[in-house]
C-alpha positions as CSV (number, residue, x, y, z in Angstrom):
1,X,91.3,36.8,16.6
2,X,91.8,40.2,15.0
3,X,92.0,40.9,11.3
4,X,93.0,43.8,9.1
5,X,91.6,44.7,5.7
6,X,94.2,45.2,3.1
7,X,93.7,46.9,-0.3
8,X,96.4,47.5,-2.8
9,X,99.1,46.6,-0.3
10,X,97.8,49.1,2.3
11,X,96.0,48.4,5.5
12,X,92.7,50.1,5.2
13,X,91.0,48.8,8.4
14,X,92.0,47.0,11.5
15,X,92.8,45.6,13.8
16,X,89.2,44.5,14.3
17,X,87.1,41.5,14.5
18,X,85.6,40.3,11.3
19,X,82.3,41.9,10.3
20,X,79.1,39.8,10.3
21,X,78.3,41.3,6.9
22,X,80.9,42.7,4.4
23,X,80.0,44.1,1.1
24,X,77.2,41.8,-0.1
25,X,78.3,38.7,2.0
26,X,76.2,37.9,5.0
27,X,77.8,35.5,7.6
28,X,81.1,36.9,6.6
29,X,82.6,36.2,10.0
30,X,81.6,32.5,9.7
31,X,83.3,31.8,6.4
32,X,86.1,29.3,6.0
33,X,89.3,31.2,7.2
34,X,91.2,30.3,4.0
35,X,88.8,32.6,2.0
36,X,89.5,35.7,4.0
37,X,92.9,36.5,2.3
38,X,91.3,36.2,-1.1
39,X,89.0,39.0,-0.1
40,X,91.7,41.2,1.5
41,X,91.3,40.2,5.1
42,X,94.4,39.0,6.9
43,X,95.1,37.9,10.5
44,X,96.6,40.7,12.6
45,X,99.6,39.9,14.8
46,X,101.1,42.2,17.4
47,X,104.8,41.9,18.1
48,X,106.8,43.8,20.7
49,X,110.6,43.9,20.5
50,X,112.8,43.8,23.5
51,X,113.5,47.1,25.3
52,X,112.2,49.6,27.8
53,X,110.4,52.4,26.0
54,X,108.6,52.6,22.6
55,X,110.7,53.8,19.7
56,X,108.5,53.4,16.7
57,X,106.0,51.0,15.0
58,X,105.9,49.2,11.7
59,X,103.2,47.4,9.9
60,X,104.0,44.9,7.2
61,X,102.1,42.3,5.2
62,X,104.1,39.1,5.3
63,X,103.4,35.4,5.3
64,X,99.7,35.8,4.9
65,X,99.2,38.1,7.9
66,X,99.6,41.7,8.9
67,X,102.4,42.1,11.4
68,X,102.3,45.2,13.7
69,X,105.6,45.6,15.4
70,X,106.2,47.9,18.3
71,X,109.9,48.6,18.4
72,X,111.3,49.3,21.8
73,X,114.6,50.8,22.8
74,X,116.7,50.7,26.0
75,X,116.4,53.4,28.6
76,X,119.0,56.1,28.4
77,X,120.9,56.4,31.7
78,X,118.8,59.4,32.6
79,X,115.6,57.6,31.9
80,X,116.7,54.6,33.8
81,X,117.5,56.7,36.9
82,X,114.1,58.5,36.6
83,X,112.3,55.2,36.3
84,X,114.2,53.9,39.4
85,X,113.4,57.1,41.3
86,X,109.7,56.8,40.4
87,X,109.6,53.1,41.5
88,X,111.2,54.0,44.9
89,X,108.8,56.9,45.5
90,X,105.8,54.6,44.7
91,X,107.1,52.0,47.1
92,X,107.9,54.6,49.8
93,X,104.3,55.8,49.6
94,X,102.9,52.2,49.7
95,X,105.1,51.5,52.8
96,X,104.0,54.7,54.4
97,X,100.3,53.8,53.9
98,X,100.9,50.3,55.3
99,X,102.9,51.6,58.3
100,X,100.0,53.9,59.2
101,X,97.3,51.3,58.8
102,X,99.1,48.2,60.1
103,X,102.3,48.8,62.0
104,X,101.5,52.1,63.9
105,X,98.5,50.5,65.7
106,X,100.7,47.7,66.9
107,X,103.4,50.2,68.0
108,X,100.7,52.0,70.1
109,X,99.5,48.7,71.6
110,X,103.1,47.9,72.6
111,X,103.5,51.4,74.1
112,X,100.3,50.9,76.2
113,X,101.4,47.4,77.3
114,X,98.7,45.7,75.2
115,X,101.0,44.2,72.6
116,X,104.6,43.2,72.1
117,X,107.5,44.9,70.5
118,X,108.0,41.7,68.5
119,X,104.5,41.9,67.0
120,X,105.2,45.5,65.9
121,X,108.7,44.7,64.5
122,X,107.3,41.6,62.7
123,X,104.7,43.8,61.0
124,X,107.4,46.3,60.0
125,X,109.4,43.5,58.4
126,X,106.4,42.1,56.7
127,X,105.6,45.5,55.1
128,X,109.3,45.8,54.0
129,X,109.0,42.4,52.3
130,X,105.7,43.3,50.7
131,X,107.1,46.5,49.2
132,X,110.8,45.8,48.7
133,X,113.0,48.6,47.2
134,X,114.6,47.8,43.8
135,X,118.3,47.1,43.7
136,X,120.1,49.3,41.3
């Protein structure tokens, strides 16, 4: 579990694991958890809101813990299209690599009479299933 050190309502350190020694207290990280808030150490909680891209972050001390919230926002139409284009390009490259390594050798075997057209086409279909293009 991660903790934050809070002093005068401000987070001064964290998120971090508890120190083994803090100020003049050895075995600090082994103390009873209920004592940590009395000394300014509170559990750290990460929260991510729904959305596509980061907007801003907030940190608040609430209900005996430090809550770090990453606020997300939806894509703009332009960002959504750019994200879709990037995914398609990535998948196109993965397919290209797989065709070269896996399907093309089967095609050449078929052309030389050492394999079947069905084997080659089955591999092409398997690659398409492995790297499907997203639907818009």
